[in-house]
N, C-alpha and C positions, 0 to 999 in steps of 0.2 A: 504494500500500500504506500509506504514511504517513497519507494522508487517511482511510483506513479504520480507523486506530487500531492498525495492526500495527507493533509496535515491535521484535519479534524475528524476523528473517528470514534464512534461509540464502541470502545473495546469490550464492554460488558455484553453488548448484543452480539458482537462477532464471536466472543467466547461461547455464548449460549448457542449460537448457530452451529458452531463446530461440535459442541457437546450433543446437541439434539440430533444432528446428522449422523455422528459416529455411534450414537446410542439407538439409532433406528426410529427416533421420534419424528413426527411430522414437523416440517419447517413452518415458520410463521408466515412466509410468503412462498408461492410456487416459483419454479425456475423461470417461467415466462415473465412474471412480475419482477423478479430479481434482475433478469437481463435487461428489461426495459428501464429499471431504475439505474442500473450501472451505465447503460448507454447514454441516458439523459445526463447523468452526473459527469461522465467523461467528456461529452460534447460541451457541457457547461464549462468544464476546465479548459478545454481547447479554445472555446470562444473567448474566455478571459485572456488566455495567452495570446490569441490572435487579435485582440481588441485594437491595438495600434494600426494593424493592417486593415481591419474592417473600417475604422474611422477614416484612414487615408483614402481608401477606395470609395467610401460613401461621399467624402468631400469632393473627390475628383469627379464622380458621376453626377453629383448635384450641379457642379459648374459646367460639365461637359454637355448636359442636356439642354443648356441655354444657347449653345453654339448653333448658328444657322446650318441647316442640312442634317442635323442629328435628330433622329426620330426615336421615340420610346414606345415599346410595346406594353401591353397590360402587365406582363410579368416583371417588367423593369429592365429588360434587355434594351440596350441602346445600339443603334446602327446608323451607318452613314453610307450612302451609295457613292462609291468612287467612280465606277463605270457600270452602266446598266447593260446587261447582255440581252440577247434576243432569243436564246434557246429556251428549252423547257425548264420548268421548276420541279425540283425533286419532291417526292412525297415521303411520308414516314417509313414506308416499306422499301424505299430505294437505297442504293448505295451511291456514293459520289466519289469523284476524284478531284482533289483540290491541291493547290499550292497555298502555303500560309506562313505567316510569321507571327509569333506570340511574344508580347512584352507585358511586364508589370506596369502599373500606372506611373512609376518613376522612370520608365524607359529601359529598364533592364530586360534584355532579350533572353528568353528561356528556350525557345524552339524556333527553327526556321527551315522549312523544306526547300525554299529557294536556294539557300546556301548548300544544301545537300545535293541539289540538282535532281531531286527525285520527288515528284508529287506523291501524295498518299491517297489510298482508296479505302473507304470504310463505310459501314452501314450507318445511316443517319441515327438509328436508335442507339448506336453503341458509343456515343460521345456525350460530353457534358450537355446539360439542358440548354445552355445558351447557344451552343452550336446547333443542336437539334432544331431549335426554334428558328434561329437565324438563317440556316441553310435553306429552309423551306420558303424564305422570302426572296431568294436569289434565282435568277435565270442563268442557264449555262452561258458563259462568256462574261458574267458579271464579276466585279471586284467590289467587295464591301469591307468596311471596318466595323467590327463588333466591339462594343464596350460592355463587358459582362460582369455583373455584380457577383460577389463571392458565392451567393446563394444559388446562382445558376452555373457556377464553375465547380471548384473542388471543395467548397464548404470551408469549415474552420480548421480542417486538418491539413498538415503539410502534405504536399504531393510532389515528390522528387525535388526539383529546384524551385518549386512554387511554394512560398510560405503560406501557411493556413490563413484564411480570411482575405486573401488577395483578390481584388477586382482585376480582370484581365482585359488586354486589348489584343485583338487579332485582326490582321489584314488577311483576307481570304479571296482567292481567285477560284471560282467554280468552273472547272474544266470539262467535266463530264458527269452525266447522270446515267446510272444503270438501273433500269426498271426492275423492281423486286416482284415477288409473286403477288398476284392479285392487284397490281397497280396498272392503270391505263394511261 
């Protein structure tokens, strides 16, 4: 518990839980409720740790949405049309091929397919919610900039080089749509 950053713990209840479980007695709460409580607690800890990033991202997004050309969806995703394409728009069931560059709001680049010289193909359902929503607004041949709140990105938890709570900026070129099963 200490290694996890838990500094306030009811040791009497923890001892009772261990005694009850080892003695075959019923637990005070079931496994599902215990997991839910732990998940909520750990997420709360992460959000506290990520608070400076969350605040920096929120301040950036608040200012950014006032810029001309920036549009905001109901979910809070912000996007800007750099170039409008004329091709088809992808659906949730499709896969897409894109080139992209991702940065934090402070300009730190964390991923760039342009530099790798290799676009990436993936299912629209298999990416962060900000991309899933944003890509469906694009036509093949379009280039958009997405400004994604942390809640539509990787949440409060660190993800590789991306610190927890980070709002993200992506430049995305939609190169191709491959129709999935059941889409027309």
